[in-house]
N, C-alpha and C positions, 0 to 999 in steps of 0.2 A: 451655209454648209462650207466647211473649210476643206475643200478638195478641188483639184483641177478637173475641169471637164474633159481636157485632153490628157491622156495618160502621160506620165512623166517621160517615159522612153520616147514616145512620139514627139513630145515637145522638144526634147534635147536634140532629136534627129533633125527636126525642122529648123531649130535655131542654128545648129551647126552648119546645115546646108546654106542658110541665109548668110551666115558670116563668111563661109567659104566663097560665096559669090561676091560679097562685098570686098573680100581681100583681093580677088582676081581683078575686080573693077578698079580698086585703088592702085594696084601696081600698073595697070594699063594706063590710067590717067597720068601717073608719074612718068611713065616711059614716054608718053606722047608730049608731055609738057616740058621735059627737061631742056630741049633746044630753045623753046621760047623763054624759059627762065634765064637761060644763060645770056641771051642777047637783048632781052627787053630792057628798056630804060624805064626808070620809075617816074611816072608822071605826077606822082603825088607831091604835096607840099613838103619840101625838105623839113625834117624834124617830126613829122607825124608818126614815124616809126616808134617813137617813145610811147605812143598810146597802145601800140601792139605789145610792147614789152611790159605793160602794166600787169600782166598775169603772174608776176612773181619770179624770183630767181630760179626756183625749181623747174618751172616750165621753160624759162628762157634757156636754161642749161641743156634742155632736151630739144632744142630747135625753136622754141618760142611759140609753138602753135598747139600746145596740148589741149585736147578737147574734153577729156574726162576729169582733169584736175588732180591735185595732189593733197587735198584736204586743207587748202589755204583759203583765206578770205579773198585772195586775188584771183582764184580759179574762175569765178563767175564772170570775169571780164572777157574771157574767151568763150565760155559756155555757161549760160545762166542756170543750167540744170546741175552744175557740178557739185553743189552742196546739198542736194536733196536728202542725202543720208546723214547730214550733220545733226548731231544731238547735243552739241556743246556750244557754249558761248565762246566765240573766237574773236580775238583782237589781233589785227595784223599791222605790222610796221615795215616799210620798205624804203630803200634808198638805192638809186642806180646811177650808173655812169660815173662812178668814182674814177679819178685819174683823167677826167676830161673836163672841158669848160662847160659841159652840159650836165643837167641833173634831172632826176625823176624821183619825186617823193610820193610815197603811197601810204595811206592809212585806211584801215577797213574794220568793220564791225559786223559780225554775223550773229543773229538771234534766232534760235529755233522757236517757232510758234505753232499753235494748233493747226493753223491753215497752211503751214509751210515754213521754210527757212528764209528769213529776211536778211539780206546782206546789203551793206552800204559801204561804198568806196569813194575815197576822195584822192584824185591824182593831180599833182602839181608838177608841171614840167617847165623847164627853162632852157633855152638854147642860146648859146653864145653867138655873137655876130660872126665869129670865125667859122662856126659850123653852118650857120644859116643867116644870110644877110637880110632875110625878109621877116621870118617868124620870130616872135619874141616869147613871152610867157604864155602858158596854156594851163587851164584848169578843167578837169572833168569830174562831175559829181554823178555817181551811178547808184541806182537802187535796183534791187533784184529779189525775185521770189523763186526759190527752188522747191519743187513739189515732187513728193514720192507718190507716183501714180500706182505702180506695183513694185514689188521688190526687184523686178528685172527691168522696169521702165521708169525713168526719171524725166521730169519736164521742168523747164524754167522759162521765166519771163523777166526782162529787165528793161530799164529806161535810163537814159543818160542826158545830162545837160552839159554842154561844152562851151567853154569861153576861151578865146585866144586873142591876143593882140599882136600886131606886127611891129617890127622895128620902124623907126622913122625912115621914110623914103627920101628920095632926093630933094623933095620939097620941104623935108623936115617934119612931115606930118605922120603920126602913128595912129593906127586904126584898131578899133576893138571889134571882135566878131563873136556872135552867139550861134549856137546850133543845138539840135536835139536829135535823139535817135532811140530806137528801141532794139532790144535783143530778144531772140527766141532760140531755144535749143532743147535737145533731148539726148538722152544717153540710154543705150541698151546694154545690159550686163548679162553675161552668160551665167554667172553665179550671183544671185541676189538674195535668195531666201537663206534662212539659217541652215536648212538642210544642205543646200547646195554649197554654202560656204564651208560647212563642216566636212562635206565630202571632198572639197577642194583641198582642205588642209591636210587630208590624208594622202594626197597625191605627191609623188616625188619623182625626181629625174628630169630628163628632157621630154618636152612635149609641147602641146599647143593649149596652154592652160589659161583660164581666167580671161577670156576674150571680152573686149569692150568695144562697142561702136558708138561714136558720138557725131552729132551734127548740130550746127548752130548758124543762125543768121544774126549778124552784128551791125549795129550802127545804121539801121534802116530808118531814114527820116530826113529832116532838114539839117544837113551838115554844113559846117563852115567851109566857105570857098574864098579863094583869092583870085585876083586877076591873073590869068594865064596858068592857073593851077587847078587841080581837081579838088574833090571834096576832102574835108579834113575833120575827123578821120574818115576813111572811105568805107562805104557799105560793102559787106563781103559775106560769103558763105564759107563755112569751115566744116570739113568732114574728117573725122579721125578714127583710127583703129589701133588698138594696142592689145598685147597679150604677154604672157610669161612663157619663156621657152626653157627655163631650168629653175628647179627649186628643190631644196631639201630643208632639213630642220634648221640650217644655219644660213645658207646663201639663197639668193633669189636673183634671177636675171630677167629683165623685162625689155621689151622694145615697143616704141610707139611711132605712129606715122599719121601725118595729117596733110590734107590738101586745102589750100585756101583759094578762093576765087573772089576777085575784086570786081564788084559791079561798076566801079567807077571807070576802069579802063580795060575791063575784060581780061585781066592778067591773072595768072595762076602762080601760086607759091607752094612750095613743099617744105615741110619740116619733119624731122624724125630724130630718133635718138635711141640710145641704149642706156639702161640704168641697172646698176648692180648694188645690192644691199646685203648687209651682214647683220644677222640677229634682228632685222627689222628696225635697226637704229641708225647705223652709218650707211650713207648712200654716196655713190659716185655716178655722175651723169656725163654723157658725151652726146652732143647733138649736132645736127646738120641742118643748115638753112639754105634754101635755094629760092631765088626769085624775090628776095627781100632786098630791095635796092638800098645800098649803104650799109647793110649789116653783113658781117663776115659770114663765110660759108660754114663755119663750125662754131660750136660753143662747148664750154667745159664747166662742170659744176660739182659742188659737194653739198651734202646735206646731213644734218644731225637731227633725228626725231626722238625726243625723249617722252612722248606722251604715254608710251607703254611702260616706262619706268615709273612715272608719277601719274597714276590713273586719275586722281582727283584734280590735279593741276599739272599740266605739262606744257612743253613748248617745242618748237622745231626751228632750226636755223638753216638757211640755204644761202649758198654763194654761187654766183655764176660769173663767168668771164666771157665777154663777147667782143670780138674785134669789129670795128666799123670804119667807114670812110665816106666823107662827104666833102665835096668841093675840093678834092685833092688832099684832104687832111686825113691821115690814117692814125687811128687811136685804138686803144683797148679800154673797154669799159667794164667796171666791176659792179656787180649788183648784189645787194644784201637784203634779205627779207627775214623777218621773225614773226612767228605766229604764237600767240599765247592761247592755250586751250584750257578752258575751265570745265571740269567734269570728264567723264569717260564715255566712250561710245558703247551703247548697249547692244551686246550680242547675246545676252542672257535670255533664254526663252522663258515664257511664263511658267509658273509652277502651279498648275491648277490641281484642285482636289475635289472629289465628289464622294459623297457617302450617303448610302440609303439609311433612312431612319429605321427601317425594318429589314432584317436579313431575310425574312420570309413574309409573304403577304398572300391574301386569298381574295381574288376578284370574283366573288360569288354573290355580291349584292345582298349580303346579310347584315350590312351596316357595321361590321366589325373587321377592321383592318383590310378593307376592300382595296385600298390603294396604299402605295408607299410614297414617301416624299424624299426626294433627293436634295441634299444640301450641297450647293455649288459654291466653290471658293475659287476665284480667279486671281491668283497672286501674280501680278505683272508690274514691271517697272514702267513700261510704256502704256499708252492708251490702248485699250482693247479694241481690236478691229473685228473680231468674230469669235464665236463659240459654238460648240456643238456637243450634244450628248448622244452617244450611240449605244444601242443595246443590241447584243447579238445572242443567238441561241447557242446550244451546245455544238452545233456544226459550223459555228463562226458565221452564220448567215445573219445579216442585218435585218432586224425585225422592227426596230423603232428608232427614229432619229428626230431630234428636235434641236433648234438653234437658229442663228441668223446666218444669212449667206455672206461670205467674205468676198467682196467684189475684187479685192486685190489678188485673189487667187483664181479669178475667172478669166475667161477670154475677154480681152479689152475691145470694146466697141466704141464708136464715136460718142454715142450717148453716155456711156459709162465714163468715158474719158472726161467729158465736160462736167459731168456730175461730180466726179472726184476733184477736178481742178478747182471748181468754184465752191467747194465745201471745206469746212474746217476739218482738221484732223479728227477722224472719227474715234469716239470713245463709246463703244457699244456697251450698253448696260447688261451685265450678266445677272440674271435673277439669282437671288440668294437661295431659292428653292424651286423645285419643279415636282409636281405630283403626277405619278404614273398610275394609270388604272389597269395595267396589265394587258392593254390592247396593242396590236401591231399598227403599222402605218395605215392599214386598210380598215382599222376599227374593229378587228376581230379579236376576241379574248384569246390569249395564248394558252396553250396547254401547260399542265404541271411540268415543272422541271427547273433547272438552274440556268439563269441568264447572266451574261457578263455585260457590265456597263462601264463606260469610260467618258471622260470629259476632255475635249480638245479646245484649246484657247490660242488665238493668234493676236499678237499685238500689232500696233501700227507700224512698227519697224519691220514687221514680217517674221519676227521670231514666233515660233510655234511650240507650244508645250502640251503634253498629254499627261493625264493622270494615270495612276495605276489602274489596271483592269481589276474590277472587283465583282464578286458574285452576288446575285439576289435570286431568291427562289420563289416560284409561284407554287402554292399548294392549295388545292381546293378540297382534298379528301378529308372527311371528318374523322376524328378519332372515335373509337368505339369502346364501350364499357358496359359491364353488367355487375350488379351487386347482389350478394346472397348472404343473408343472415339466418343461419339455421336455428339458433336459439336466441330469442330476443329478450328473454327474461333473465336477469342476472342480479347478483347481489355482492357488490364489492365491500364486504363487511369483515375486514381484517382476516383474510385467509381462511374462510370457512367453506370453500367450494363455490364454483360458479362465480368466482370473483372477477372473471374476465369475460367480456363480450367478444366473441370471435366473428370477424367480418371477412368474407371472401369476396374477391373482386377479380373480374376478367378484364384485362386492359389491352387495347391495341392502339397504336398511333405513334409514329416515329417522332422523336424529340418532343413528345408531349409532356408538359409539366402537370402533375396531378396534385390535387389538394382535396382533403376530406374534412367535412365539418360535422360535428355533433350539435344539433340544435334542439332547444326545448319547444314546448307547444306554442310559444309566442314567436318562434323563429329566431330567437337569440342564440348566437353561437356560443357554446360553452367550451368546446374543445376543437382545436384546429390541428390537422396533420398535414404538414408540408413536406412532400417527398421529392419535389422536382421531377426529374425524368425517371427516377428509380422507385416507383411505387410498388409496394409488395403485393403479391397475389393474395396474401392472407395476413391479417394483423389483428391485434386485440386492443380493446379499450378497457382501461382499469377503472372507469367510472369517475376519473378525476377531471377537473376543468383545467383551463390553461394556466391557472395559478397554483395548481398542485393540490387543490382542495377537492374532497369528494363531493360530487354534484348531488343536488337534492333529489329525494325520491320523486319519481314521476315518469311521464312518458317522454320519449325522445325520438329523434329522427336522424338518420345518417344520410348526408348528401355528398356525393362524389362529383368533383368537377375536374375536367381535363381541358387544357388549352395548349395547343401546339403553337410554335412561333409565328405561324401565318395568321393566327387569330381564329382558326377553326376550333370549335369547342364542343364538349359533350357534358351533359349533367344527368346524373342518375340519383334517385332517392329511394330510401327504404325506411319505412316507418315501423311503428309497433314495438319499439324498444322500450322495455319497462325496467327501470332501475329501482331496486328496493334494497335498502340497507337495514331493514328490520331484523332484529335478533329475537327469535321466539324462545320462550322458556319451555323446557320440557323436564320431566323428572320421572324416576321409576323407583319403586320400593319393593321389598320382598317381605313375605309374610313371616319369615323366620330367617335368622342369621345362620342357623345350623340345622341340618336335617339329615335323616338317615334313610337313604333310598332303599326300598324293599322291605322296610320294617312295617309292622302293623301297630306301631305305638302312637299313631296319629301324626308322626313326623316323617312319614315316608315320602313326602313331596313338598315342594315349596311353590308359592304363587307370587308371580311378579305382577305389579299393578302399574302400568305406564300411564302417564298424564301429560297431555299436550295442551299448550296455551290455546292454540287454534288448530283446527283441522283444515282450514281454507288453504288452497294451493298446495296441500300435502301431496307429495309425489310418491314417497315410500317411507317406511320406517324399518328399523332393524334392532332387535335385542340380541346381544352377543354375550356368551359366557366363555371366558378364556381361562387357561391355567396360569400358573405363576410365570411361565415363560412367554405368555402372550399368545399361545396357540389357541385357536378357536376350537372349542369342544362341542358347543351347541349354539345354534342361532335360531331366532324366530323373526320372520320378516313378512311384509306384505305391502302391496301398493294401495290397499284400502286402509281405512282407519283401524288402529289397533283395538283389540277387545279390552274390556275393563280389567280382566285378569288373564294371566298366561301361566298355566301350570307346567312345572318341570319336575320330572321324576328322578333327576340326577343321572340320567343316561346321556351318552354322547350321541353324535349323529348316526353312529352305527348301531345304536340301541344297547350298548354295554354300559353297565353301571360304572361310573367313574370312581377311581380309588379315593380313599379318604384324603382330604387336603383342603386347602383354601383356594377358592376360585373367585374370579372377578366377573361382574356383569355390568353392562353399560347399555344405554339406549341412545340411538341416533335417528334423527328424522331428516329427510330431504324434502325441501319445498321447491316449487317450480321457479321461484325467483332466485334460487341458488343458496338460500339460507340453509345451513346444515348444522343445527344445534346438536350438541352431544352432551350427555350427562357425565359427571365425574365417575370414575371407576369405583365400584363398591364391592366389598368382599362378601362372600357367602361360603359356608363350610359344609362339606360332606363328612359326616362322622357316623360310622357304622360299628366301630370296635368299642369294647368296654373300656372304661377308664383304667389306666395303668397306675397301680398304687405300690408303694414300698413302705413297709412297717419295720420299725426297729425299737428295741428297749434296752436300756442299760441302767444298772449292771445286770448281768444275767443271773448272778447269785445275789438275791435281794433279801435284806434283813431290816424290815421297818419296825425295829424294837428300840429299847432304850440303851442298848449296849453297843450298837454299831454306828458307823459313819454314814452308811448308805440308807438313810431313812426314807428317801424318795426314789421312786423308779422313773427314769426319764424316757418318755415314750415320744417317738417322732414318726409322723406320717407324711410321706412325700407324694405329691401328685405330679404326674407327667405334664398335665395341662390343667392347672387349677382353675382356669377361667371357664371351663365348661362344666365343672362340678357343681351340682345343685345341692347334694347332701352327702354326708359321710357319717360313719359310725365305727368305733373301736370296741370290741368285746373282749373282756378278760375272763377266762373260764378256768374252773377247777373241776377236774373229773368230768368234763363235758358240760358242766353247768355254768351258766353265766354268773360270774361273781361281781363284775363291775363293768359298766358301759360308759363310753364318752361319745357324743355325737354333735353335729353342727350342720350349717348350710352355707353354700357359696363361699368357700374360703377366700380370703383376701390375699393370701400368700401361697406360694408353692409348697411350703412345709408347715405342718401343724405340730407344735411341741406341747407335751402335757407332762406335768410333774404329779406322779401318783403316790399317795401316802400309804398304800397297801390295804386300805379299807374297802370293803365291798359296798354295794348299793344300800345294804341294810345297816351298815356301820361297823360290821365285825371285821376284825383284822384277819389277814391271811394266816393260814396254818403253817407251823414250822415244818420244814423238810418236805413241803409239798411242791409240786410242779404246776405252774399256771401257764396257760397258753393265751397269746394275744393274736387277734385277727381283726382286720379292718375291711369295711365295705364302703363303696361310694357309688352314687348314681349321677350321670350327667344330665344336662338340661333337657335332653330329648328322650330320657328313659333308659339309656344303656347303663347296666350295672356291672361293677367290677369288684373283685376281692383281692386283698393283698396276700402277701406271704404270711405264714403262721410263725410267730415268735414264741419260744418257750422260755420261761423265767423260773428258776429254782429259788424256793424260799429257804433261807438259811434257818438254823435253830434259833427261834425267837425267845428271848428272855424278856418277860413282861413283868413290869412292876404292878403288884396287886396289894390289897390291904394285908394279905397273909404273908406277903413277901414276894420274892421273884419267882416267876412261874414259867415253865417250859411246857407247852402243850403239843402232844404228838398224836396224830390220828392215822398215821400211815406206817406204824410198825407192822411188819408182815407176820401175822399169826395165821396159822391154818384155821380153817373154819371150825369154830367151837372147840379150839385147842388153845393151850397156853404156851406151847413151845413155838419157837421161831421157825419159820419155813426154811430159812437158810441159816447156814452156820455163821455167815458174815452178814452183818446189817450195816450198810453205809450210813443209815440214819442214826443208829445208835453209836457208831464210830464218831460221827460229828457231834453227838450229844456229849460223848466222853470228852472230846476236845474242849467243848464249851465249859463243861463242869470243872475242868482243870483250871480254868481261869478264875473260878470262884472257890478257891481252896479253903477259904475261911468260912464257907457256908456248909450247913448240913443240908442233906438232900432227902426230901420225902417223895417217894415214888408211889403215886396213886394210880390204881387201875380203875377204869370206868367201863360200863357196858350199856347196851341199849336195853329196851324193855321186853325184848323177846326172851321168853323163858321165865322161870321163877326167880324170886328175889334172892333166895338162898343160893340158888345155882349161879346166878349172875355175880353174887358177892364172892362165891368161891372162885369163879372163873376170873374175875377181875383181880382177886388177891394173887392167885397163882401167876397171872400174866405180869403183875408188878414184881413178883419175886424173880421171874425169868429175866426181866430187864435188869434187876439188881445184879444178878449173877453175871450177866454179860458185861455190865459196867465194871464189875470186879476184875474181870479178865482184861479190861481195857485200862486198868490202872487206877481206878477210883477206890479209895480206901473204904473198907467195909464199915468202919466206925462212923463214917459220914453219912451213910445211907440207911433209910428206913423204908420198907415196902409194906403197903397195905392196900386192900381192895375196898372200894366204896360201891360196887355194883351199879345199880341204876339210880342210885339216890341223888346224884348230882348231874342231871343232864344239862348240856349246853345248847341243845337244839331239840326240836320236836321229834318225838319218836313215831309220829304219825307218817312220816315220809322216810323213804329209804335214805335220802340225803341227810335228813336229820339224825336218823339212827346211826349212819356212818360217822357222823361227827361225834356222836355220843360214845362210840366205841373208841376210847382214847386212853392214852397214858399221859399223866401230867407230872411234871417235876417241880416241886415246891422247894425253893432255896431259902433257908432260914438262917439268919446270922447267928453264929455260935457265940453266945455271950458268956 
């Protein structure tokens, strides 16, 4: 668990209280020790001070007793814990006491390792005889381990091997000396964690910032000794305290203080200083040294740190100036150190990420999405020291935690201290995934709702990173669904009704994705409906499969499946779907195409005969009669099978006989599978009116003789509707008697044309100056009869060629009964005869009178003769020359028709004009 057992506010309070007490103690020790420092003589071997100055120019410039270090390989000489935070390869080079006959050369190497930071230093010093008559060259080889116990507590161990030789004594003999010692130290930092450092970086102005306390024991062991001198170097204890009292974005002012206690002679030394820096690069140091025999009371130094300018490879340079005096010789020594830094210090916290594979899951033990798996990613530059997954409910209450405990963030106990000290830098393995079953830390399944999860990771440097807070939702409520198919039999057969199967469904369930399947009897899916979360409450199936082809006829089942994101699902089925694409044949015929409602001719009604291919699954049928505009006039329908014949009397739905005209009838059937065959529309005609005829004859003055041009009478008969005519007849009458007839059946054309030669049915020619009438009759196919208009044709004066000569026959000269005088003074007939006779001026005219058989022969002879003379006299008045005409009577001797009938006798009562060529 990456969390402090002591709340941060309480820890800061206790830490501040402790440091305050240490500060008071430090100043009290300094105050009590100053008199001793001023008067005490240094009992140590002259020249051993150079071992104390081996901590580098930066520390020497601040009084030489720095306990927490400045990030140099030489810092561990004063406190072996000084490089616990180092994450870089460091190489240090130093040289001191320039300007004096003495010298101190330093070289160091620092290597970060999993178990801590290893540092090796080699110090070579040489003192001239002027400075020290006894001591000669000296070498110290030091090895050191700095260990990060917690971000706020650093610990270090070191060991040294010392060699020194003395100058030749009075006897001329030089001696070599060996020694060894160990170092132990720790450092306590106010701000060690990433969070504390980040908070400190936001602080500005004057204050009591970034407090550090250090303590070390140095050179504890078998040190080198000379006769009449103390140990070389001397074992000592060093306590230091430092803090920053001003800082902003550019400048920083720090102060440090340290007390050293030598176990060799129970002497106390003080060192302190002030350091100012700009931009974290340029530094100025001013130090104070008290109690260090032979070294001056003050020191001065400059520093240049470019590691922030070149993160991957940087360096720092330090210079210190220290006055010193031994054996009456006063000199000023200059010290230079350079550190090469490879790599940058890691303050970047880990960037962990966590993601639930399911946004929703359902811990209901149904075997479907009962758990969710979190994928964990711990992206850290340093080794990982700890990780933790925390799950909170909507009230931000922690319900589940899992991870490892980060001991660096816990209260430090002796047991934990030694465990960390003797272990390698920990690289906790963060699992790539973790499965959560929806239970809290007590093992109880949590209720439905949204939960927030987060991953926290801490690296070995103490940097801590947290992932984004993400939601995951527990859902155990099942979605609900109902399916209803009201009509399961349908027929997707090219738009003939019931082409679509309607499916209704009631759905509930938040975020549920719905899918519908149409399956056949073998369970094979033929059609899939994928709606996602927006499933309709009603939809239709057009009978097509997923490839767009119409499915085969047969039985099908609809299955609805809903699945919400947590894995809860519902499935509903509805079977009994019957798909039929069968197209059944139907037809209907009528007993007649034309009929006359209300007549008793046998055509007063019509009979429809419906025929169905099959009556299975028949739902209803309907026979409809419509007018030309499509309006229904009469219909017959039923839900049972239709009869063999359906009689229709030509009446509409209200019982009124429909007007004459053409109507249409059609038969439609509805089957339970949706098949709805329909016959083509067929016509039927109601005809109650007689046929309409129009008769015409030309010319109206007709002369079928040898003298004129109009030898043929042109007769035309027009039918309004020739297609319904079954027979026709034209009668030509004279005096009411049929003289000539023409007839036929089912005319092919609307107009019948006839050329008449003027002869009757018996072969005789029409009479001159007679009027003939023409009349036509026709009957339609259902028995309606019609007559045409009557046309009158006048016969001109006919001049007929006979063996005797040209003859004009008149039967219509108007004589009174049994008289020989004309009834009228003017006779149109004789006027026309006179005009004709004038055309034959070179002919003689014999006027013959004839009579019928009624009466005696002599009487008829006398009557016919007198009538002939009457005609002659009339013609004389009309301009016919007397010399051309002869009148005579022939009585009944030359009949032209039978005297047994009135018609024959009428024809026998005539006047004939015989034209003979005058030779």
